[in-house]
N, C-alpha and C positions, 0 to 999 in steps of 0.2 A: 625265578624265571626271567631271562633277559629278553627284552623286546627291542627290536631294531628294524631299521628299514634301509634299503639300498636304493637310492633314487636314480632318476634318469641321468643326472649329472655324474653319478658314480658308475653306472652301468651303461656303457656305450655299445650298442649293437650296430654293427656296420651294415647289416642287411635287414630290412624291415620284415622280410618274409619268414624270419625265424618265429616259430610258433611256441608259445610258452608251454603248452601241454607236452610237446615233444621233448623239450628240455627236461621237464620234471619227470616224464616217463623214463628217460634215460637215467636220470639221477636215482630214481627209485630202484634201479637194478642193483643198487648198493646193498639192498637188504640181504642179510646173510653173509655179507662180505665185510662190511664196516657198519656195525650197529649204530654207533654214535653219529656217524655221518648220515646214515639213513634217517635217524630221528630228526636231525637238523633239516634235512630236505623235506621230510613229511610235514614239517611245521611251517613251510614257506608258501606264499601265494604270490602270483604275478599280477601286476597292474598292466593290462594290455589294452591298446586302442588301435583298431584297424591293423591287427597283426604285429604291431610294434610293441616291444616290451618297454614300458615306461619305468619300471622299477620292481623290486622284490621286497616283500615284507615278511617278517617271521616272528615267531614267539616260541622259544624253546630254551632249554638249559644250556645248550652247546654254544649258541651265538654265531656271530659272523665268521669267526675264524674257522669254525667247523664247517660252515657252508662253503667257504673258500676251499677247504680241504676236500670236500665232497666234489666240488667242481673240478679240482685239479686231478683227483683220482680217476675220474671218468674220462676227461678229455685231455688230449695231448697239448702241452704248452709250446708255443712257438713265438719267441721274441715277445714274451709277456702277453700272449693271447691264448685262448683255448678254442678248439674247433667244435662247434655244435652242428652236427649234421651238414658239414661242408660250409658252415658260416663262421666267421671269425668274431670272437668276443674279446674285448680288451680286459685282461685280468688286472693290468695296472690301473685301469679306470675304476674297477671294483674296489681297489685298495685306497682310492683317494679319500673317501669319507672317513676312514679310520686309520690313517697312515701311522699314527703313533702307537696303535695297538698291534702292529704287524709283528709276528713272532718269527722264530727261526724257520718254522714250517712254511710260512708264506714266502720268506726269502728263498727257500729251496724251490718252492713252486714257481716263483717268478723267473728263476734262473734256468728253468727247464729240467731240473733234476727229478728223478723218481723219488717218491716219498717212502719213508719207512713204514713198516707194518705196525709199529708200536712206539709210543712215546709216553714216558712216565716221568713225573717230577719226583725229585729225591724225597720230598716231604711225604709222598704217598707210600714210601717204603721205609719209613722211620722205624717201625717196629722190627722189621727184618734186619735193618742196619744195627740196631741195638742188640738183637739176638746174635748177630754175626760177631760183634765186638766181644760179647760175653763168651762166645765159643772160643775166640782167640785167648781170652783171659783164662778160661778153664783149661785150655791145652798148654798153658805156660808160655805162649808166644806174646802175651801182652800183660801189662801190670798197671795198677792204679796208684796215683799219688795225689792226695788232696783233691779228689774229684776229677782229676785228669787221667786219661788212659793213654798209654804209650805202647808202641810195638817194639819188641826186642829184635833189632836188626841182626845182632850177632848170632842169633839162632838159625839164620838162613845162610847156609854155607856158600851158596853161589850168588849172594846179593851183589848186584852190579853187573849181572850177566847181560842185560839188554844194552846198557850203555858202555859195556866193556871197561868197567872201573873196578878197582880193588878196594876193599874196605879199608886197608891200611892207608891208601892214598887219600881216601875220603876223610879219614880221621885227621890227617895233617891239615886239611883245608877246612875242617869243621869249625863253625863259629860258636862262640859261647852262647848257649841258649838261655832264655829268660828263666827257665826252670832248671836250676843247678842240681836239683834232686834227681834228675833223670839218670838212669843207670849208664847210658851211653849217649854222647852228643848226637849220634846219628839216629837214635830212636825217634820215630815220628808219631805225631798225634793221631789217635783214633777217636778220642772224645775230649772235648774242651769244656770245662766248667765255666759258666758265664752267667751274669745277671742282665746282660745287655742284649738287645735285638731278639730275634726269633730263637726260642729255646724249647727243649722237651725234657720231660722227666726221664731219668734212667736209674739203674741200680747204683751209679757212682755219684751223680750230681744232676742238677738241672743245667742243661747245656745243649750243645749241638755237636754233630760228628765232624771229624776232620774230613778233608775232601778226597782222601785216597781210598776210602772203602766203598764208595757209591757204586762204581762199575762192577766190582766183584760181586756185590750183593744183587744188583739188578740183572747181571748176566745170569746168575744162578736162578733168579725168579722168573725171568722172561723166557729163557731157553730151557729151563729145567735140567741144566747140566752145568758142570763147573768149568768147562773149557769150550771156547768157540774157535772158529777157523781164523777170522780176521778181526783185528782190533786196530783202530786208527786214531789219529790225533796230530796235533802240531808237533814239529820237531822239538819245541821247547818243553814238551810234556814227557819226553823220553826219560829224563831224570829230573826230579825224583818221582814224579807222579806215577808213570807206568812201571817204573822199577818197584815202587812200593805196592802197586797192585799185584804184581807177580809174587812178591814176598808174602802177601796176605793169602793169596790163593794157594801157594805151596804150603803155608802153615795150616790153613783150615782144611784143605781138601787133598793135599799132596799132588796137585797138578799145576801146570802153567795155565795162565788165564787164557792164552791164545796161541794158536799155531803160527800165525803170521802177523807181523806188525807193519803197518803202513803209516809212516810219519811224513807229513807234508811240510815243505819248506815255507818260510815266512813270506808275506807279501810286503814288498817295498814300494814306496812312492817316490819316483825320481831318485832311486838309489838310497833312499832313507827309510828306515823301518817304520811301518805304519803303527801308530800307537796313539791312544787317547791323550797321553801327556804331551805329545808333539802337536796335537790338533790336526793331524792329517788323515784321520779315519774316513774311509769311504764306505758307505752302507750299500749293501747289495741292492736294496730297492731303488736307490738313487742311480747307481751305475747301470742297472738294467733299464730303468726308465729312460736314461740318456742314450744308451748304446743298443739296447735290445738284448734279449736272452741269448741268441745265437752268437753274437759278437763277444759277450762276456764269457760264454763257455769256450769259445775259440781262444780267447786270451788266456784263460786258466789252463787250457790244455797245451798251449804252445811251449810251456816249459815242463820238464819232468816233475812229477808231483813232489818228489823229494828235494828238488832244487828250489832256490828262492825265485819268486816271480816279481819282476820289476815292472810296475805300471807307470807309463808315461805316455805322452802324446804320440811318440813314434811307435810304441807298441800297439796302441789302439789303432793307429792308421794302418799298420801292417796287418793286423787282424782283419780289419774291415776290407782291405784290398784283397787279401787272400780268400776270404769268404766270398767276396763279390765275384772273383774269378771262377770259383766253383759254381756259383749260382748261374753265371752267364753261360758257362759251358753246358750245364744241364739244360738250361732254357733252350739253347740252340739245338741240342740233341732232341729234346722233347718235340720241338717244332718240326724238325726234319722227319722224325719218326711218325708224327701225327699226320703230316701232309702226305707221307708215303703209305698211310693206312696200316702201319706196323704196330701191333700191340706189344707192350713191354712184358715179356715172359721169358722164362728160361733161367739159366744158371749164371753166376758171375764168372769172370775170368779167374780160373783157379790159381794161376801163378801170382797174379797181382793181389788177389784176396788173401793168399797164404802169406805173402810178404807183410801184409797189414796185420794178420793174426800173429805172425812171429814177433812183430814189434810189440804188440799189446801183451803178448805172453811173456815178454822179457820185462817183468816188473812194471807193467803198464807204461811202456816207453812211448808216450804220445808224440814226442818230436819225431821219432822214427816212423811212427804210424802216419803222421802228417806227410812225411816224405813219400810213403807208399801211396797215399791219397793224391799227392801232387803228380807223381809219375803216372798214375791212372788217368788223371785229368788231362795231362799232356797227350796221352795216347788218344783220349776221346776227342780232343780238339783236332788232332791229325786225321782221325777217322771221319769226322764230320766234314772236313774241308777237302777231301779227295774228290776228284771228278766223278768217279764211279763209286758211290757210297755202298759199303758193305753194311746193310742195315742190321744184320744179325750181330756183327761185331760191335756196332754202335750200341745196340740194345744190351749186349753183355757188359760193355764198359759202364753204361748208365746204371745197370743193376749192381755192379761192383761198387760204384761210388755211393749209391743209395745205402748199401749194406754197411759201408765204412762209416757214413754219416750217422746211421742209426746207432752203431756201437758208440760213437763219440757223443751221442745225444744232441746232434745238430738236426733240427727239423726243417726240411725244405719241402714244400708241397710240390707234387707232380703237376706239370702243366698238361692238361688234356684239351685238345682243340675241339671246339664245337663246329657244327656244320657252318654256322655263320662265320666263325674264324677262318675256316678253310676257304669260304667264299671271298672274304676280304683279301686273303693272300692271292687267290686266283686273279681277282680284279687288279690287284697291285702289280702282279707280274705281267698281266696283259697290258696295263697302262704303260709300263716301262718298255715293253716290247714295241708298242705303238708310238713311243716317244711322247706320250701325253703326260708331260712332267707335272702339270698342275694336278691332274687327277691322281697320279702316282703319289704325289706328296700328301694328298688328302687321305688316301688309303694307308700310307705309311704312318701318318699321324694317328689314325684309328688303332693300328696295330701296336704302336708305341704306348698309347693310352691304356691298352689292355695288357701291357707288360709282355708282349710277344716278340718284341724286337729290342 
């Protein structure tokens, strides 16, 4: 059992009125949805003083990372924060105490992405992987040599289909393998005999599997079927990794492993490939902490997912500027609608919304989707600045932008004016009308401090 604590230094609550019991009550709704996360939440307690959460302590087998997952599953992330009943809690701050322990799941959470329903480690599926390799051997698609097991590539007639390569061309460029006993230089490893590192017993030797079999086995076990709709990965995985997955799936089950393949382009830093060897790796947790989740998502979506993404100061500045323009336009519209007593309701502008959907339906063409968003924002600015404002039109454009941002995963909170806010606006306008500039400046300062101007 792991015992841990998250202290006040690690958990920063921006509003003291957040009640610990309301947070835990919301988290406990996970029961029946995510058992592991529910158990993590059930084992925590809050250190509270005068309504302010000073920290969280817990004792359970799942530990801190599972608690973070529970928090992220319940509350929406916004630039590294989660929303607790209208109050913002810094997720980045939660991660401070155990930054080195952060996993891919926490990185996903910090960038505002939705979390997957299941995550399994390969070692949890070792028995199934060994059984799968044995199936390939029994069917004649694999063979064993001195404790190693290889896949017979020449038994797959359309090998190279994903990367549009011919076996004959691949043979010309094939390197001399360390195991000259292989039937074919293109045959790839399914099981490797070894006495070093992590290893498992198998019918062939003590060793570990090659890395091309994992997805085929785990897809079959997780989805209880041999073929899924969408499989993704980096462009560099198309060959040989994904090609070899297809070959194994065809050999074992007679099916392709996926209907659609989404291969993302590589990330470059100032035009140079990001890699550990070059020492220019940027970690998700670091860039989110520096720029915020919304800006990072905006950056990632600015290029088509299949194209390379070049990160540099200019790209960051462009993303920040573009996002700020959207935020400013929405803020002005929210204020205008609030002062006019107009509630945001109704449908989006169908023409503008359809243009956005058409772009996203075209192989997730986010650059064109951004264009549709910018066109909508331009129309919103014009609608807000007219002398006789059509509030119905403004509301429709706001709803359209909100829907677009939701699809893109950009979370911007609606601004809802309180009676006090409306009173300050009224006093400000009156002071300006009376040319009482000193008072007007004071009211303006209040509105700016509240983020309403």
